[in-house]
matplotlib code that plots the C-alpha trace (Angstrom):
import matplotlib.pyplot as plt

x = [-17.5, -17.4, -18.6, -16.2, -17.1, -14.4, -14.8, -16.7, -17.0, -19.8, -18.5, -19.4, -18.2, -17.0, -13.6, -12.1, -11.3, -9.5, -6.1, -5.9, -2.2, -1.4, -4.0, -1.8, 0.4, -2.3, -4.3, -7.4, -9.8, -8.2, -8.3, -11.9, -12.7, -10.9, -12.6, -16.1, -15.5, -14.4, -17.7, -19.8, -17.9, -18.9, -16.1, -17.4, -14.3, -11.7, -8.5, -6.4, -4.3, -3.1, 0.4, -0.8, -0.5, -3.8, -5.3, -7.9, -9.0, -9.5, -11.5, -13.6, -14.5, -15.2, -17.8, -19.3, -23.1, -22.9, -21.0, -23.5, -23.0, -19.4, -16.9, -13.9, -10.8, -8.0, -5.0, -2.9, 0.8, 0.5, 2.8, 1.0, -2.6, -2.2, -1.0, -3.8, -6.6, -5.1, -4.9, -8.4, -9.9, -7.9, -9.1, -12.7, -12.4, -10.5, -13.0, -16.0, -17.5, -18.3, -17.2, -14.7, -15.8, -12.4, -9.7, -6.3, -3.0, -0.6, 2.6, 3.0, 6.3, 4.5, 1.0, -0.4, -2.4, -4.5, -2.2, 1.0, 1.8, 1.3, -2.4, -3.0, -5.4, -7.3, -7.6, -9.2, -11.7, -12.5, -13.1, -15.3, -17.4, -17.7, -18.9, -16.0, -14.8, -17.0, -14.3, -10.7, -8.0, -4.3, -1.6, 1.7, 4.6, 6.6, 5.4, 6.1, 4.2, 1.3, 1.2, 1.2, -1.6, -3.8, -3.1, -4.0, -7.6, -7.7, -8.3, -11.2, -9.0, -5.4, -3.9, -0.8, 1.2, 0.0, 0.5, 1.1, 4.8, 4.1, 5.7, 3.7, 4.2, 2.8, -0.2, -0.9, -2.0, -5.1, -6.3, -5.4, -7.5, -10.4, -10.2, -10.4, -13.2, -10.8, -11.0, -8.0, -7.1, -4.4, -2.2, 0.6, -1.2, 1.2, 4.3, 5.3, 5.0, 6.9, 3.7, 2.4, -0.4, -3.6, -5.6, -3.3, -3.2, -7.0, -7.4, -5.0, -7.0, -10.2, -8.9, -9.5, -13.0, -11.9, -9.4, -10.2, -7.4, -6.9, -5.3, -3.2, -4.7, -3.6, -4.5, -7.7, -6.4, -5.4, -8.8, -10.7, -8.7, -9.8, -13.4, -13.6, -13.2, -16.5, -18.5, -16.0, -13.8, -10.9, -11.0, -7.9, -7.0, -4.2, -2.5, -2.6, -1.5, 1.5, 2.3, 2.2, 4.6, 7.1, 6.8, 7.3, 10.4, 11.8, 10.9, 10.4, 13.1, 15.1, 13.8, 12.8, 9.0, 9.6, 7.5, 9.9, 9.7, 13.5, 13.7, 15.2, 18.8, 21.5, 23.6, 20.8, 20.2, 16.8, 16.5, 13.0, 14.0, 17.7, 17.4, 15.2, 16.6, 17.7, 14.1, 12.6, 14.9, 13.7, 10.1, 9.3, 12.0, 12.1, 14.6, 13.7, 15.8, 18.9, 18.7, 21.6, 19.5, 18.9, 22.5, 23.4, 20.9, 22.4, 26.0, 25.0, 25.2, 29.0, 28.6, 26.6, 27.6, 26.8, 25.0, 22.3, 19.4, 17.6, 17.9, 16.5, 13.5, 12.9, 9.6, 10.8, 14.1, 16.2, 19.9, 19.4, 23.1, 23.8, 20.8, 21.9, 25.4, 24.1, 21.7, 24.4, 26.7, 23.9, 23.1, 26.7, 26.7, 23.6, 25.2, 28.4, 26.4, 27.7, 24.1, 20.8, 17.6, 16.1, 18.9, 18.4, 20.0]
y = [1.7, 5.1, 5.5, 7.3, 9.2, 9.4, 13.1, 13.9, 10.3, 9.8, 6.3, 5.8, 2.7, 1.5, 3.0, -0.5, -1.7, -4.7, -4.3, -7.3, -7.2, -10.1, -12.5, -13.0, -15.1, -17.6, -20.2, -19.3, -21.1, -19.6, -16.1, -16.4, -17.6, -14.6, -12.1, -13.5, -13.5, -9.9, -9.1, -11.1, -9.2, -5.8, -4.7, -3.1, -1.6, -3.8, -2.5, -4.4, -3.7, -5.2, -5.4, -7.8, -10.9, -12.9, -10.7, -9.3, -12.8, -13.9, -10.7, -11.3, -14.9, -13.9, -11.3, -12.8, -12.4, -9.7, -7.1, -4.3, -4.8, -3.7, -1.2, -2.3, -0.2, -1.3, 0.3, 0.5, 1.3, 2.0, 4.5, 4.7, 4.8, 1.4, -0.1, 1.7, 0.3, -3.2, -3.1, -1.8, -4.5, -7.2, -5.8, -5.8, -9.4, -10.6, -8.8, -10.2, -6.8, -4.2, -1.3, -0.4, 1.9, 3.6, 3.3, 4.6, 5.4, 3.3, 4.6, 7.6, 9.4, 12.7, 14.2, 13.2, 16.1, 16.8, 17.7, 16.5, 14.4, 11.0, 10.7, 9.0, 11.5, 11.6, 7.8, 8.2, 10.7, 8.5, 5.4, 7.3, 8.6, 5.0, 3.9, 1.5, 3.4, 5.5, 7.5, 8.6, 8.1, 8.0, 6.5, 8.0, 7.2, 10.4, 13.3, 16.1, 14.2, 13.7, 17.4, 18.3, 15.9, 17.4, 21.0, 19.9, 19.2, 16.6, 13.5, 12.3, 10.3, 10.0, 6.8, 7.4, 5.6, 6.8, 5.4, 6.8, 6.9, 9.4, 12.8, 16.0, 17.0, 13.6, 13.9, 17.4, 15.7, 14.5, 18.0, 19.2, 16.5, 17.3, 21.0, 19.9, 17.4, 14.7, 11.1, 9.9, 6.2, 5.2, 2.3, 0.8, 1.6, -0.8, 0.8, -2.4, -4.6, -2.4, -1.6, -4.6, -3.1, -3.2, -1.5, 1.5, 1.6, 1.6, 4.1, 6.4, 6.1, 6.9, 10.3, 11.4, 11.5, 11.4, 8.6, 5.1, 2.6, -0.5, -3.3, -5.8, -9.2, -12.7, -14.7, -15.5, -14.4, -11.1, -10.6, -11.5, -8.9, -6.2, -7.4, -7.4, -3.6, -3.4, -3.9, -2.5, 0.1, 1.3, 4.9, 7.0, 6.9, 8.5, 5.1, 4.6, 8.1, 7.5, 4.2, 5.9, 8.6, 6.0, 4.2, 7.4, 8.2, 4.7, 4.3, 7.6, 8.5, 6.7, 3.2, 0.8, 0.2, -3.1, -2.1, -3.7, -0.9, -0.8, -4.4, -6.2, -5.5, -6.2, -7.7, -10.0, -8.4, -9.0, -5.3, -5.2, -7.6, -6.9, -3.1, -3.3, -6.3, -4.4, -3.3, -6.7, -8.5, -6.2, -5.7, -9.3, -11.6, -14.8, -17.6, -17.4, -14.1, -16.0, -19.1, -20.1, -19.1, -15.6, -15.3, -15.9, -13.2, -10.7, -11.6, -10.5, -6.9, -7.3, -7.3, -4.1, -2.4, 1.1, 1.5, 3.7, 1.9, 1.2, 4.8, 6.1, 3.7, 4.2, 6.2, 7.3, 8.6, 6.6, 6.1, 2.4, 1.3, 3.0, 1.4, -2.0, -1.6, -0.5, -3.4, -5.8, -4.5, -4.9, -8.4, -9.5, -8.3, -10.4, -13.5, -13.1, -12.8, -9.2, -8.0, -9.6, -9.2, -7.3, -4.8, -1.3, -0.8]
z = [12.4, 10.8, 7.2, 4.9, 1.7, -0.9, -1.8, -4.9, -5.9, -3.4, -2.7, 1.0, 2.8, 6.3, 7.2, 7.0, 3.5, 1.9, 0.1, -2.3, -3.1, -0.7, -2.1, -5.1, -2.7, -1.7, -3.6, -5.6, -3.2, -0.1, -1.7, -2.6, 0.9, 2.4, 0.1, 0.7, 4.5, 4.3, 2.5, 5.0, 7.8, 6.4, 4.2, 0.9, -0.7, -2.4, -4.0, -6.5, -9.5, -12.8, -11.3, -8.6, -10.9, -10.4, -7.7, -10.0, -11.1, -7.5, -6.7, -9.8, -8.8, -5.2, -6.1, -9.2, -8.7, -6.1, -8.1, -7.3, -3.6, -3.5, -4.8, -6.8, -7.3, -9.6, -11.2, -14.3, -14.5, -18.3, -19.8, -23.2, -24.4, -26.0, -22.7, -20.8, -23.0, -22.9, -19.1, -18.7, -20.9, -19.0, -15.7, -16.8, -18.0, -14.8, -12.5, -14.4, -14.7, -17.3, -15.2, -12.5, -9.7, -9.3, -11.9, -10.7, -12.4, -10.5, -8.6, -10.9, -11.3, -11.9, -12.2, -15.6, -17.1, -20.2, -23.1, -21.5, -24.5, -22.8, -23.6, -20.3, -18.8, -22.0, -21.8, -18.3, -19.6, -22.6, -20.5, -18.1, -21.0, -22.2, -18.8, -18.3, -15.2, -12.9, -11.1, -11.8, -9.2, -8.9, -6.5, -5.6, -3.3, -3.7, -1.5, -3.9, -6.7, -4.3, -3.4, -7.1, -7.8, -5.2, -6.4, -10.0, -9.1, -11.9, -9.9, -7.7, -5.3, -4.1, -2.7, -0.7, 2.1, 5.5, 9.0, 12.4, 11.4, 8.7, 8.8, 9.5, 5.8, 4.7, 7.1, 5.7, 2.5, 4.3, 5.1, 1.6, 0.1, 2.4, 1.3, -2.4, -1.7, -2.9, -1.6, 0.4, 0.4, 2.8, 1.8, 3.9, 7.2, 8.9, 7.3, 5.4, 8.4, 10.9, 12.8, 14.6, 16.7, 14.7, 17.4, 17.5, 13.6, 13.4, 16.2, 14.4, 11.1, 12.9, 13.9, 10.3, 8.9, 5.3, 5.2, 3.9, 5.0, 2.9, 4.9, 3.0, 4.0, 3.2, 6.3, 8.1, 11.5, 10.1, 8.5, 11.7, 13.6, 11.2, 11.1, 14.9, 14.6, 12.7, 15.8, 18.3, 16.6, 18.8, 19.9, 20.4, 24.1, 26.1, 26.4, 22.6, 22.0, 24.3, 22.6, 19.1, 20.4, 21.5, 18.2, 16.2, 18.3, 17.6, 14.0, 12.2, 9.8, 7.0, 6.8, 4.0, 3.8, 1.9, -1.2, -3.6, -6.3, -6.3, -7.6, -9.4, -8.2, -10.8, -8.0, -7.0, -3.6, -2.1, -1.2, 0.2, 3.0, 3.4, 3.6, 6.7, 8.4, 11.5, 12.1, 11.3, 13.8, 16.5, 15.5, 14.4, 15.9, 14.0, 13.5, 9.8, 9.6, 10.7, 8.5, 6.2, 3.3, 4.7, 5.7, 2.0, 0.9, 3.3, 2.2, -1.3, 0.0, -0.1, -3.9, -4.1, -7.4, -6.1, -9.5, -8.0, -9.8, -6.5, -5.4, -8.7, -8.3, -4.6, -4.2, -0.8, -2.2, 0.3, 0.1, -0.4, -0.7, 2.6, 4.3, 3.0, 4.4, 7.8, 8.0, 7.0, 9.8, 12.3, 11.0, 11.4, 15.0, 15.7, 14.1, 16.1, 19.3, 20.0, 19.8, 20.5, 18.4, 21.3, 21.5, 20.1, 16.7]

ax = plt.figure().add_subplot(projection="3d")
ax.plot(x, y, z, "-o")
ax.set_aspect("equal")
plt.show()
């Protein structure tokens, strides 16, 4: 497995890292078991956040006693210095550590800078001087914001959604970070579950010698698939390249990644599932998508208020109400038998 250095941080780890968002959905014991197995299997970089409920607590328990053998990255969505300091102290307590290797501003709406009036960048500098954080990072979902962050030269790492479905403009971020000696962390390497070929996803990431993918993991079988790549990392082949080309032709464009940042919906719509139902029926066929419970969730789309809240929150700037209606139309055709789950939508 390739070793990746995150720019000027000097952090060097295998190009195969653990995204700990999903472990908030499993029990403490199971999460600790997963995290320790990841370590035993060779993973050394673990990414979490204050926003991921008890994920930090589970990471803290898993690595208590071997803290110096791993790198921990966490995040704050704070909007004020007071919230920042409170979040950082909570993270340190939860993670059972006195320092965080990489502390990131989480899902930012803009590039925070010194003197911008928020005080957030100054908080990062203060915490670094105190030794509570060792490196300063930032995460973004909006492309223009990510580009601005790179140009600012203020941050040591950028975390951004990247997969083989990403646009050329998005992929250009990787080269721009390399030019700036800025670490690049790739989240959503499976495009929110739309990519179901781990071998192709990993082969794609290995085409870049400065990208560290963090895979969201909550099951043992998922983890073992990624760990198998430690010994036998997949190389890009003509067959995989052709497969990716077909995937891009089918999936690239306006689709919901299922991140959930648009939630909650005032009409009670489960947007992060409903706005991508057409793709999920085709990509991950399951009777669970057609249960009475899910039918009731989809029917809520009829009550869409057209309020625009979801659009204002969507980091991908999608026309979410339009996507919901299109997915509902497709869903009704499947229920009526006029379209099968294997038919192209």
